[in-house]
C-alpha positions in Angstrom: 17.5 56.1 -5.8 14.5 57.9 -4.5 15.8 57.7 -0.9 19.2 59.1 -1.7 17.6 61.8 -3.8 15.4 62.8 -0.9 18.5 62.8 1.4 20.3 65.0 -1.1 17.5 67.6 -1.1 18.0 68.0 2.7 21.7 68.9 2.4 22.9 72.5 3.0 23.5 74.0 -0.5 25.0 77.0 -2.3 23.6 79.1 -5.1 25.2 80.0 -8.5 25.8 83.5 -7.1 27.7 82.1 -4.1 29.6 79.4 -6.0 32.9 81.3 -5.9 32.9 80.8 -2.1 32.9 77.0 -2.4 35.7 76.3 -4.9 37.5 73.0 -4.4 41.1 72.8 -5.7 41.5 70.6 -8.8 43.6 67.4 -8.6 46.7 67.3 -10.8 46.9 63.7 -12.1 49.7 63.9 -14.7 52.3 66.2 -16.0 53.1 66.7 -19.6 55.9 68.2 -21.7 54.3 71.6 -22.0 53.6 71.5 -25.7 50.1 70.1 -25.7 46.7 71.2 -24.4 45.9 70.3 -20.8 43.1 67.7 -20.3 40.6 68.9 -17.7 38.4 66.0 -16.6 34.9 66.2 -15.1 34.0 63.3 -12.7 30.6 61.5 -12.9 28.2 61.9 -10.1 28.0 58.4 -8.7 29.0 57.8 -5.1 32.2 56.1 -6.2 33.1 58.8 -8.7 35.7 61.5 -8.3 39.2 62.2 -9.7 40.0 58.6 -9.1 37.8 57.8 -12.1 40.5 59.2 -14.4 43.5 57.9 -12.5 44.5 55.1 -14.9 43.8 57.3 -17.9 46.0 60.0 -16.5 48.9 57.5 -16.2 48.6 56.9 -20.0 49.2 60.6 -20.6 52.1 61.1 -18.1 54.9 62.8 -19.9 52.7 63.9 -22.8 50.0 66.1 -21.3 49.0 67.8 -18.1 45.9 66.1 -16.8 43.7 67.8 -14.1 40.4 66.7 -12.6 37.9 69.1 -11.3 36.0 68.1 -8.1 32.2 67.9 -7.6 31.3 69.5 -4.2 29.5 67.7 -1.4 31.1 64.3 -1.4 33.0 65.0 1.8 31.5 65.7 5.2 31.1 69.5 5.8 30.9 70.4 2.1 27.8 72.0 0.6 26.1 70.7 -2.5 24.9 72.9 -5.4 21.3 73.9 -5.1 20.8 73.9 -8.9 22.5 72.4 -12.0 23.5 76.0 -13.0 25.2 76.4 -9.6 27.2 73.2 -10.1 28.4 74.4 -13.5 29.2 77.9 -12.2 31.4 76.3 -9.5 33.2 74.4 -12.1 33.7 77.6 -14.2 35.4 79.2 -11.2 37.5 76.1 -10.6 38.5 76.0 -14.3 39.5 79.7 -14.5 41.7 79.4 -11.4 43.3 76.2 -12.7 43.9 77.1 -16.3 44.3 80.8 -16.7 45.1 81.5 -20.3 46.4 78.0 -21.1 45.0 75.8 -23.9 42.8 73.1 -22.5 40.4 70.3 -23.5 37.4 69.2 -21.4 37.0 65.5 -20.9 34.1 63.5 -19.5 33.2 59.8 -19.2 29.7 58.7 -18.6 27.6 61.4 -16.8 30.8 63.3 -16.4 30.4 64.1 -20.1 27.2 65.9 -19.4 29.1 68.2 -17.0 31.9 68.6 -19.4 29.6 69.7 -22.3 27.6 72.0 -20.0 30.8 73.6 -18.7 32.1 74.0 -22.3 29.0 76.1 -23.2 29.3 78.2 -20.0 33.1 78.7 -20.5 32.4 79.9 -24.1 30.0 82.5 -22.8 32.6 83.6 -20.2 35.3 84.1 -22.9 37.3 81.0 -21.8 36.5 78.5 -24.5 38.0 75.0 -24.6 40.0 73.9 -27.5 37.8 70.8 -27.7 35.4 68.6 -25.8 36.0 64.8 -25.5 33.0 62.7 -24.5 33.5 59.1 -23.5 30.4 56.9 -23.9 28.1 59.6 -22.5 24.4 59.2 -22.6 22.4 62.4 -22.8 20.4 63.1 -19.7 17.0 62.7 -21.5 18.0 59.3 -23.0 15.3 56.8 -22.5 17.3 53.9 -21.1 15.8 50.4 -21.5 15.4 48.3 -18.4 18.3 46.1 -19.5 20.6 49.2 -19.9 19.7 50.3 -16.3 20.4 46.8 -15.0 23.7 46.6 -16.9 24.9 50.0 -15.5 23.8 49.2 -12.0 25.5 45.8 -12.1 28.7 47.4 -13.4 28.7 50.1 -10.7 27.9 47.6 -7.9 30.8 45.3 -8.8 33.2 48.2 -8.8 31.8 49.5 -5.5 32.4 46.1 -3.9 36.1 46.4 -4.9 36.3 49.8 -3.2 34.7 48.5 0.0 33.4 51.3 2.3 34.8 54.0 0.0 31.3 54.6 -1.5 29.2 54.1 1.6 29.4 57.4 3.4 26.3 59.5 3.8 27.9 62.5 2.2 28.8 60.5 -1.0 25.5 58.9 -1.3 23.4 62.0 -0.7 25.5 64.1 -3.0 25.1 61.5 -5.7 21.4 61.5 -5.1 21.2 65.3 -5.3 23.2 65.6 -8.5 21.3 62.7 -10.2 18.1 64.6 -9.5 19.5 67.8 -10.9 20.8 66.1 -14.1 17.4 64.5 -14.7 15.3 67.6 -13.8 17.4 70.6 -14.9 20.1 69.6 -17.3 19.3 71.3 -20.6 22.3 71.2 -22.9 23.0 73.7 -25.7 25.3 73.1 -28.7 28.8 74.4 -28.3 31.2 76.0 -30.8 34.1 73.9 -29.6 35.0 70.8 -31.7 33.5 67.7 -30.0 34.8 64.2 -30.1 32.3 61.5 -29.2 34.0 58.2 -28.4 31.5 55.4 -27.9 31.9 51.9 -26.6 32.0 49.3 -29.4 30.7 46.5 -27.1 27.6 46.4 -25.0 27.7 45.7 -21.2 26.3 42.3 -20.3 22.6 42.4 -21.2 22.7 46.0 -22.5 21.9 45.0 -26.1 18.9 42.9 -25.2 15.7 44.3 -26.8 17.6 46.4 -29.4 18.1 45.9 -33.1 21.7 46.0 -34.3 23.8 48.7 -32.5 20.8 50.8 -31.4 21.9 50.1 -27.8 24.9 52.5 -28.3 25.1 55.9 -26.7 24.5 58.7 -29.2 25.1 62.4 -29.0 22.5 64.9 -30.4 24.8 67.9 -31.2 27.5 68.3 -33.9 30.6 66.1 -33.3 33.1 63.7 -34.7 32.4 60.1 -33.7 34.3 56.9 -33.3 33.7 53.6 -31.6 36.5 52.2 -29.4 37.0 48.6 -28.1 35.4 47.8 -24.8 32.1 48.5 -23.1 30.9 51.5 -21.0 33.3 50.6 -18.2 36.1 48.7 -19.8 37.0 51.5 -22.2 38.4 53.2 -19.0 40.0 50.0 -17.7 41.8 47.3 -19.7 40.9 48.9 -23.1 42.5 52.2 -22.0 45.4 52.0 -24.4 43.0 52.1 -27.3 40.9 54.8 -25.7 43.8 57.1 -25.0 45.3 56.6 -28.4 42.1 57.6 -30.1 41.9 60.7 -27.9 45.5 61.6 -28.6 45.3 61.1 -32.3 42.1 63.2 -32.7 43.6 66.0 -30.6 46.9 66.0 -32.4 45.2 66.2 -35.8 43.7 69.4 -34.6 46.9 70.9 -33.3 45.9 70.4 -29.6 
């Protein structure tokens, strides 16, 4: 990790003031019936992350909701990375404004993508473009003190999925961008509570070895700000894979109850 973080610091970068010049178009992933709020997803920052992270989830909402994914900059050759965490969120605000306009929308983030979604919600509220809600899917806060077993479980899960993708994750741009944003999250991500209703959906099951060294369910991700909470079947990864029907149904039910 230290090596790719160092590589990320050497990448050409843009500032918050210049973020508007580096907007990347969002990816439309599903089309709805026009009666419900659009889901706007924030990818995580790993080398394998991107809109593809929400591909299977978007299929579950096809015909019900529009689903868009914003794009983190720097994962393709020739793209600049953000020089600060604020610059990354400012870029996403420009992407969001261009994509949504005055439409009702909900921000969604899985894993570290949830940190970006929550930070963007706070920035969008200050900009007069508040989301109808924020949905966080098994997101650990940036300052969470992971156990060694949790680190191992996350890395093993990521490694197994990277192997399935082959060379997809192995470009220098993807790895160095991931290193850059990992450092920014750890060093600069200071979240503030949002006014938007927040739904925190945690994994009901631990990843292999994740619960070792914990008592009871203390291994679970927790969220420090006001929210509604529910556990859903699966672990950190499988809630977005073969347990997706339960995950999407929980999201849809919660949003529908709030008129979104």
